[in-house]
N, C-alpha and C positions, 0 to 999 in steps of 0.2 A: 607583424607577428613577432612575439617575443620568444626567441630561442635561447634555452639555457642548458648548460651542461655543468652541473655543480658537483664538485668532488668533495665529499665529506670524509674526514678522518675515520678510520676504523675505531669502533669502540668494542673492546674485547670483553666479553662477558664470561659466563661459566663455560668450562670445558666440556660440559655435557652436550652430547650431540643432539641436534634437532633432526626431525624426519620429515620428508616430503613424499608425496605420491603423484605420479604423472601418468597420463593416458596417452597412448600412441595409436595412430591409425595403422601401424604395422601389426596391431593385434595384441600389444602388450599393456599391462599395468605394472608399473615399476615403483618399488620403494627405494628411496634414496636417503643416505645419512649425511648430514652436514655438520662438520666439526672444525674448530680451530686447529691449525697445523702450523706452529711457529707464528710467523707474522702474516700468514695467509689462511685460507680456508680449504678444506678438503670436502668434496662432494662425491660420494662413491655409491655405486649401486649395491643394494642389499639383496634384492630379489626381483625377478620378473615372473609374471603370471599371464597365461593366455586364456583363462577361463571366461573372461568377460565376453569375448567374441572377436570377430575380425576387425572391427573399427570402433574401439572405445572412444567416446566423445565427451564424457562428463563424469566427474567423481564427486561423491558426497561422503563425509566421514561422520559416523557416530562415535566420537572419541571416548565417551563414557563406557561404551560396550565394546570398543575396539573392533568395529565392523565398518568396512568400506563398501559403499554402494556404487556400482558402475553401470552406466548406460552404454550400450553398444548401438551405434547409429544405424547399422545395417546398410552401409554404403554398398551399392550394387547388389543388394539382397532384397528379398521380399518381406523381411521382417527385421525388427531389432530385438534386443533383449535387455532385461533388467537383471542384474546379478548382485548378490551380496557375498562378500569375502571376509572371512575372519582373519584378523591380523595377528600373526604369531609374534612372540617376543623377539625373534631374530629378523623380523621384517618380511618374512615369507607370508603367503596367503593360503588359506584353505577355503574352497568354495562351499558356501552354505546353501544358497538357494538361487534359482534362475528360472525366469519365465520368458517365453517368447511374447513379444508385444508388437504393436503396430510399428511400421518402419519409421526411422528418422528421429528417435529420441535424442534430444540435444541439451536439455536442461531439466533440473528437478529441484524440489524443495520438500522438506519435512513440514508437517503440521500436526497438531493434536486437537482433540475435542475440548471445548471449554467446560463441558459438564459431563456427567456420566462416567464412563470408563477411563477417560483421558487417554484413549488408545492413540497410537501413532500411525500416521499415514505418509505416503510418498506420492507427490503429484508430479507428473512428467509432461513436458511439452514435446510434441512430435512435429518437427519441421516438415519433412516430406510426407508424413502421414496425415497432415492437416487435422491434428487431433490433440486432445488432452486426456490422459489416463490417470487413474489413482489406484493405489495399492495399500491395503491395511498391513501394518508391519508389527511383528513381535520384536521389539527392540533388543531384548536380551539374547534371543537365539539368532536373530537376523533373517528368519523366515518371513515370507510375505505372500499375500494373495491378491489377485486382481479384484478391484472394487467397482470402478466406473470407467466408462469411455464416453467422450464427447467428440464427435466428428463434425467438421465444418465444411461449408461449400460457399462459392461465390458465383453470382449470376454472370459476371464477366471479369476479365483480367483487370488489374489495377493500372495506374498511370505508367508503371514501368513493367510491361508485360513479361519481359524475360525473367524477372524476379518475382513478379506478383501475378503469376498465372493461376494461383490457388492460395487458400489460407496457409500460412506458414508460422505456426506458433514457435517462438524461438527462446523465450525466457520464462521463468517462474519466480514470483516473489510473494511472500505472505506479509500481510499488513501488520503493523505493530500491535494491534489489538488481538491478533490471532484469529480473527473472524472472517477474513476474506483472503482469497487467492487471486492474484492478478497475473495475466499471461500476455505479454506483448506479442502481437501477431504481425510479422513483417509483411506477409502477403496481403493482408486485409486492411492494413493501416488502422488497426484497432488495438486497444488493450482490453482483453476479455476479462471479465470480473465474475468471480464465483463466491457465493456466500457459503461458509462452512456451517452445516447444520450442527448445533452445539451438542446434541446428545449422541448422534450416530457418526459424525464425521463425513457424511455424504455432502457433495458439492451441489449447489443450486445456481444455475447460470443467471446472471443479472444483466442489466443493460450495460453494454460495453462503453468504454471511453473512446470516442473517435478522435484521431489525430490527423495531422496534415497529410493530404493525399500525396502518395509517392515518397513519403518519409521513411517507411520501412522500420517500424519500431522493433528493437532487438532485445535489449535488457533493461532492467529498472532496479532501483533501490528506494527504500523509504528512509527518511531522516526524522528523528525527533531530538529535541534538546536533551543534553545529558541529565541524568537523575529524574527523568520523566516518570510519573506515576502512570503505568500502562492501563490502569482502570479509569483514569480521567485524562484521556488523551487530548492535548491541545498543541497547536503549532506543529502539526504533522505535515511533512512535505514528501512529495513523490517526485523522483527524478527519473526521466526516461531518456535513453540514448537510442538514436535511430541510425541504422546502418546506411540507408540509401541516400540520405541528404546530409549525413555527418552532423546532426544537430542534437543538442541537449535541451530538453524542455523540463521546466520545473512547475509543479502544481501544489497549491495549498489544498489540504485534504480536511474535510469536515465529516462528522458522523451524525446525520440527522436521526431523529427518533424513529423513522420508518425502516431502519435496518439496512440502509444503503450507504454508499459513499458519494460524496460530492467533490468535484475537482474544479479549482479556479487557477488557471494558468497565470503565473507571475514572472516567468523567465523563459526566454527563447534565444538561443545563440549557437553558432556552430562550434565544433570542437577544436577550432584553430583561432579562437579569439577574434573572430570576425574576418580574418583573412580568407581568401578563396582556398578551399580544400584542394590539395593536389589531385590531379586526374587519377582515377582508379582507387582513391583512398576509401577505406571502409571502417567506420567506428565499430567497436566490438564490445569489450567488457566495461563494466562500471562498478565502482565500489566506494563506500565511505571509509575514510581513513580511521585507524584506531583512535586518533585524537578527537574524532567526530567533527572536525572543522575543515576537512578537505574532501572534495569529490574527485575521483581519479577515473580516467577513461583511457582505454587503449585504442590507438589508431593504427590500422593495418595498411600496408602497401602504399605508404606516403613517402618513404625514403627521405624524411626530413633531415636526417643526420648522416646522409650518404647512402649509397646503394646497399640495400639489405639492412638498413638501420632505421626502423620506423619509430613512432613517437608515443609518448605517454602524456596526455593532457591533464593538468591539475588546476582545479578551481577551488577558491576559498569559499567557505560557507560561514555565515554569520547569523546572529540571533534574529528572531522574527522582527524585532523592533528596529533593526538597523537597516540602512540602505547604503550600497546595494546589497541584496540578499545573497547574490552569487557574483563572483568576480574571477575572471580568467587570470591565472598566475603565469602560465607559460607552458611550453612544450619541453619535454625532457627525453633523452634517448631511451629507447627500449632495449637496445643492445642486441637486436635481432630482427628478423623479418616475420611479419604477420603475428604480432602478439595477441593471440586470440583470447587468452584468459590469464588472470593473475590473481595472486593472493598475498595480502600484507599481513605480516606477523607482528603483533604488538609485543610479544614476548621477546622476539629476537631483533626487532627493529630492522626488518628486511622485507623486501618484496620478491616473491618468486614469480617468474613470468614464463608462460608457455609460448615458445616461439615456433608456431606451426610450420612455417616454411623453412626455417633454419634448422629444424630437427634437433632442438636442444632446449634445456631448461636453464634459465639465467637467474641467478640470485644477486640482487643489487641492494645497496644500503638505502633504508628508508629513514629520513630524519624525523625522529619522534618529537623533537622540539619545534622544528620549523616546517614540518609537513611537506618536504620535498624529496625527490628521488635523487640519490647520490650515485656514486661510482659502482661499477660491476665488481662483485666480490669473487664470484666463481661461476662457471658455467659447465654444463655436462651434456655432451652430445648423446642423443638416443636414436634408436632406429625409428624411421618413419616420421610422419607429421605429428606434432604434439599439440593437441587442442586444449588440454587442461592440466593444471598442476595445483595442488593444495598442500598446506602445511598440516602436520599432525595436530597442531593446535594453533589458533590465531590469536 
């Protein structure tokens, strides 16, 4: 296993502050301001808001309309909530809309209709609710209404019954064509697939993608070559990270004329470059780098860089015609415990990491030229476990 801790010199840009938003299981949504301060950075809290609910778990930003959408997981409650918050100039929030929903919302994505009104929708994965729900959204006002609910069941527990006692949808991703929604289901070892009806935005369930039993699929991303014409998609790839076996799987995706998706697996390997994953480790987040040539995955509870310092795995991605298509580059320190979610900013050349068990947000340098994670720049302790952090713009 290749362990790396690369320190990259600071590159000082504009003195204009950047903004981040963090969710905490203490019940807070926090806005933070990041700005240079001499030869260092300052990360300060602008505002905290408790309107999302007791256990905010996921954030999505509509930057054009300055509206933040927050999922409350409803930990130890009978329901969750979806909330929209207007972001004010000073970083404070004003609640716009809120709906009770099935318990356990943990991830979401926006999508729009291909034809007709072009209306916007929000699709939500419910881990403990064994469901997927959708909401029609007025993007300008931030108001939304419930549209559909899909609930799932299993005839028997999966291979890891303590985690696969029921379906557990855990992630949401929209394909590059904008015609399909995919939902990794950790409990059922499936990626559930929904076709977006082009005029109404309603979802229609398709045949799911079955993955390795006991793998526990968690999150996924699509990759296409840069400058791809999205009306003529070729060389599309789908990358799936699974929590229970710490594996990354890659699939070539094709679009047959019958309106479905076809998957051909071309890569399979764990998030430790083939080395045995540490006992208790759990793969979590996944993202494509701003340069489009790196795949980044967070590993929780592995202590690869010492007690309470888990890892970030980085893979290189190359063009369809090259071999190998995916290559493990190494592990880098996450600078905290349980890096559940992260967000890379191309504007700032930084990665923000939500350290759930360390109760903090860490900002580290991201190498825009070499696609590696550098030294920690600043960190900010916050109350409670931190499951999510996002930049105001990526």
